[in-house]
C-alpha positions in Angstrom: -10.3 -133.6 61.7 -8.5 -135.0 58.7 -5.7 -133.0 57.2 -5.2 -135.1 54.1 -6.0 -133.5 50.7 -9.0 -134.1 48.5 -8.3 -135.7 45.1 -10.0 -134.6 41.8 -9.7 -136.2 38.4 -10.9 -135.2 34.9 -10.0 -135.9 31.3 -8.4 -132.5 31.1 -9.2 -129.0 32.4 -12.9 -129.3 33.1 -12.6 -130.6 36.6 -11.0 -127.3 37.5 -14.6 -126.1 37.9 -15.0 -128.4 40.8 -11.7 -127.2 42.3 -12.9 -123.6 41.8 -16.0 -124.4 43.7 -14.0 -126.1 46.4 -11.8 -123.0 46.9 -15.1 -121.3 48.0 -16.9 -124.1 49.7 -13.9 -125.9 51.2 -11.3 -123.2 51.5 -9.1 -124.9 54.0 -8.8 -128.2 52.1 -5.7 -129.1 50.2 -6.1 -130.3 46.5 -4.5 -133.0 44.4 -5.7 -132.8 40.8 -5.1 -135.1 37.8 -6.0 -134.0 34.3 -5.6 -136.7 31.7 -5.0 -134.3 28.9 -2.9 -136.8 26.9 -6.0 -139.1 26.4 -8.6 -136.3 26.2 -11.4 -136.3 25.1 -13.1 -139.2 27.0 -16.5 -138.5 25.4 -16.1 -140.6 22.2 -14.2 -143.4 23.9 -15.7 -146.8 24.7 -17.0 -147.2 28.3 -14.6 -149.9 29.1 -11.6 -147.7 28.1 -12.9 -144.8 30.2 -13.3 -147.2 33.1 -9.7 -148.3 32.7 -8.4 -144.8 32.6 -10.4 -143.8 35.7 -9.1 -146.7 37.7 -5.5 -145.8 36.8 -6.0 -142.2 38.0 -7.8 -143.3 41.2 -4.9 -145.7 42.0 -2.5 -142.7 41.7 -4.7 -140.4 43.8 -4.9 -143.1 46.5 -1.1 -143.3 46.4 -1.1 -139.6 47.2 -2.9 -140.3 50.5 -6.1 -138.4 49.7 -9.1 -138.7 52.0 -11.8 -138.5 49.3 -12.0 -138.4 45.6 -14.2 -136.4 43.2 -14.6 -137.8 39.7 -15.0 -134.4 38.3 -15.8 -135.7 34.8 -19.3 -136.6 33.7 -18.2 -139.2 31.2 -16.0 -141.0 33.8 -18.8 -140.7 36.4 -21.2 -142.4 34.0 -18.8 -145.1 33.0 -17.0 -145.9 36.2 -18.5 -144.5 39.5 -20.3 -147.5 40.9 -17.4 -149.8 39.9 -14.8 -147.5 41.5 -16.9 -147.2 44.7 -17.0 -151.0 44.9 -13.2 -151.4 44.2 -11.7 -148.8 46.5 -12.1 -148.3 50.2 -12.3 -144.5 50.1 -15.2 -142.1 49.6 -15.6 -141.4 45.9 -18.1 -138.9 44.5 -19.3 -138.3 41.0 -21.0 -135.3 39.4 -24.1 -136.7 37.8 -26.3 -137.5 40.8 -25.5 -134.1 42.3 -26.4 -132.4 39.0 -29.7 -134.3 38.8 -30.7 -133.4 42.3 -29.9 -129.7 41.8 -31.9 -129.6 38.5 -34.9 -131.4 40.0 -35.0 -129.0 42.9 -34.7 -125.8 40.8 -36.8 -126.5 37.7 -40.1 -124.7 37.5 -41.9 -126.3 34.6 -39.9 -129.6 34.4 -38.5 -128.7 31.0 -34.8 -129.6 31.4 -32.0 -129.6 28.9 -28.7 -131.4 29.2 -25.5 -130.6 27.3 -22.7 -133.1 27.7 -20.2 -135.2 25.9 -21.2 -138.0 23.5 -20.4 -140.6 26.2 -22.6 -139.0 28.8 -25.5 -138.5 26.5 -25.3 -142.1 25.2 -25.3 -143.4 28.8 -28.6 -141.6 29.5 -27.4 -141.1 33.1 -29.0 -137.7 33.4 -32.2 -138.7 31.7 -32.6 -141.8 33.8 -31.8 -140.0 37.0 -34.2 -137.1 36.3 -37.0 -139.5 35.4 -36.7 -141.2 38.7 -37.4 -138.0 40.5 -39.6 -136.2 37.9 -41.4 -139.0 35.8 -43.3 -136.5 33.7 -40.4 -134.1 33.0 -39.5 -133.2 29.4 -35.8 -133.8 29.0 -33.7 -132.9 25.9 -30.1 -133.9 25.6 -27.4 -132.6 23.2 -23.8 -133.7 22.8 -21.6 -130.6 22.6 -18.0 -131.8 22.1 -16.8 -128.6 20.5 -17.4 -126.8 23.8 -14.8 -129.1 25.4 -12.3 -128.0 22.8 -12.9 -124.3 23.5 -11.8 -124.9 27.1 -8.9 -127.3 26.4 -7.5 -125.0 23.7 -7.9 -122.0 26.1 -10.0 -120.0 23.5 -10.7 -116.7 25.3 -12.2 -114.7 22.4 -15.8 -114.2 23.4 -17.1 -113.7 19.9 -15.6 -117.1 18.8 -16.9 -118.7 22.0 -20.5 -117.5 21.4 -20.4 -118.6 17.7 -19.4 -122.1 18.6 -21.8 -122.3 21.5 -24.7 -121.1 19.3 -23.9 -123.7 16.7 -23.7 -126.5 19.4 -27.0 -125.5 21.0 -29.1 -125.2 17.9 -31.0 -128.3 18.9 -32.7 -126.4 21.7 -34.3 -123.8 19.4 -37.6 -125.6 19.3 -37.3 -127.0 22.9 -38.5 -124.5 25.5 -36.3 -125.0 28.6 -36.4 -123.5 32.1 -33.3 -125.4 33.3 -30.1 -126.4 31.5 -27.6 -128.9 33.1 -24.0 -128.2 32.2 -23.3 -132.0 32.0 -19.6 -131.7 31.4 -17.3 -130.0 34.0 -15.7 -128.0 31.2 -18.9 -126.1 30.5 -19.2 -123.9 33.6 -16.0 -122.2 32.4 -18.2 -120.9 29.6 -21.3 -120.2 31.7 -21.6 -116.5 30.9 -21.4 -117.2 27.1 -23.8 -120.1 27.4 -26.3 -118.0 29.3 -26.1 -115.3 26.7 -26.9 -117.8 24.0 -29.6 -119.8 25.8 -31.3 -116.7 27.3 -31.6 -115.2 30.8 -34.7 -117.1 31.8 -33.0 -120.5 31.8 -31.3 -121.7 35.0 -27.9 -123.2 34.5 -26.8 -126.1 36.7 -23.1 -126.6 37.5 -22.9 -130.3 38.3 -19.3 -130.0 39.5 -20.2 -127.4 42.1 -23.2 -129.5 43.2 -20.8 -132.4 43.8 -18.5 -130.3 45.9 -21.5 -129.4 48.1 -22.1 -133.1 48.6 -18.4 -133.6 49.6 -18.8 -130.7 52.0 -21.8 -132.3 53.6 -20.0 -135.6 53.9 -16.9 -134.2 55.5 -18.9 -132.3 58.0 -20.9 -135.4 59.0 -17.8 -137.6 59.2 -15.8 -134.9 61.1 -13.1 -135.0 58.3 -12.9 -131.2 57.6 -9.6 -129.4 57.8 -10.4 -126.9 60.5 -9.1 -123.4 61.1 -8.7 -120.5 58.7 -5.9 -121.3 56.2 -7.0 -120.4 52.7 -3.7 -118.6 52.0 -1.8 -121.7 53.0 -3.8 -124.3 51.0 -1.6 -126.5 49.0 -2.7 -127.4 45.5 -0.8 -130.0 43.4 -1.7 -130.5 39.8 -0.7 -133.4 37.6 -1.2 -133.8 33.8 -0.5 -136.6 31.4 -0.1 -134.0 28.7 2.2 -131.0 28.2 2.9 -129.2 31.5 3.3 -125.7 30.1 0.0 -125.9 28.2 -1.9 -127.2 31.3 -0.3 -124.6 33.6 -1.2 -121.7 31.3 -4.8 -122.8 30.9 -5.2 -123.6 34.6 -3.8 -120.3 35.6 -6.3 -118.6 33.4 -9.4 -120.6 34.4 -8.6 -120.6 38.2 -7.2 -117.0 38.2 -4.3 -118.3 40.4 -0.6 -117.7 39.8 2.4 -120.0 40.4 0.5 -123.2 40.2 2.5 -126.4 40.9 2.1 -128.7 37.8 3.9 -132.0 37.3 3.8 -134.5 34.5 2.6 -138.1 34.8 3.7 -140.9 32.5 1.7 -144.1 31.8 4.1 -147.0 32.6 2.9 -150.6 32.7 -0.7 -149.6 33.0 0.1 -147.2 35.9 0.5 -143.5 36.2 3.9 -142.4 37.5 5.7 -139.1 37.9 7.6 -138.3 34.7 
């Protein structure tokens, strides 16, 4: 048994989808979450910059004595995962390989769509991963940055959500799909609206939840699970580089949890420190 918490990181609020999955799949595990909202979005940024930001956050999470880290951000996974796994002596998981495996398993006709940030689409990480498993699959990728803003701005009006989603997904009109990978951890927060736009016959893949399943399997095999029944006593600590009140309000809404503990992080001399 290992009672240390699990660390999660994202450019903002999107990684909360992984935390939400963890509350169901790993209900006894404590959580330390960093949302880099001050430097969000990561999608348009150069890969080297995203790598630098990811390294800074992982260093902070390691200082919080976590036992494993989930890079709950597709852009950061694409830019930094192999390098971070090489640099740090701690289990680090990304979301892309998990999403690829889940989509490859569930697709019926090998007609797969991917919606993600610009950075993830440009990396071709999903396309390349899928082609290794399904060489003949038809894969169509679309960058949908406006969906990230719907979540970060905590837009809850369903009519406005559906309008923006429909505009962002117009590229799929002539591309028959049976599976759609939500290739940004922000997007599962909009899953009902995305499903309504894309149609009921398309299977949606939540890459963040798939990654948490991988963490669950790893912890079981390594005998690192927090044992016992303690979901009411689980400690969740959230950090943001942005405005605490804005993060707290949005996180409370998306997680449907009250009295969240949120603290501010400052960037000092290339390191994240408590503000």
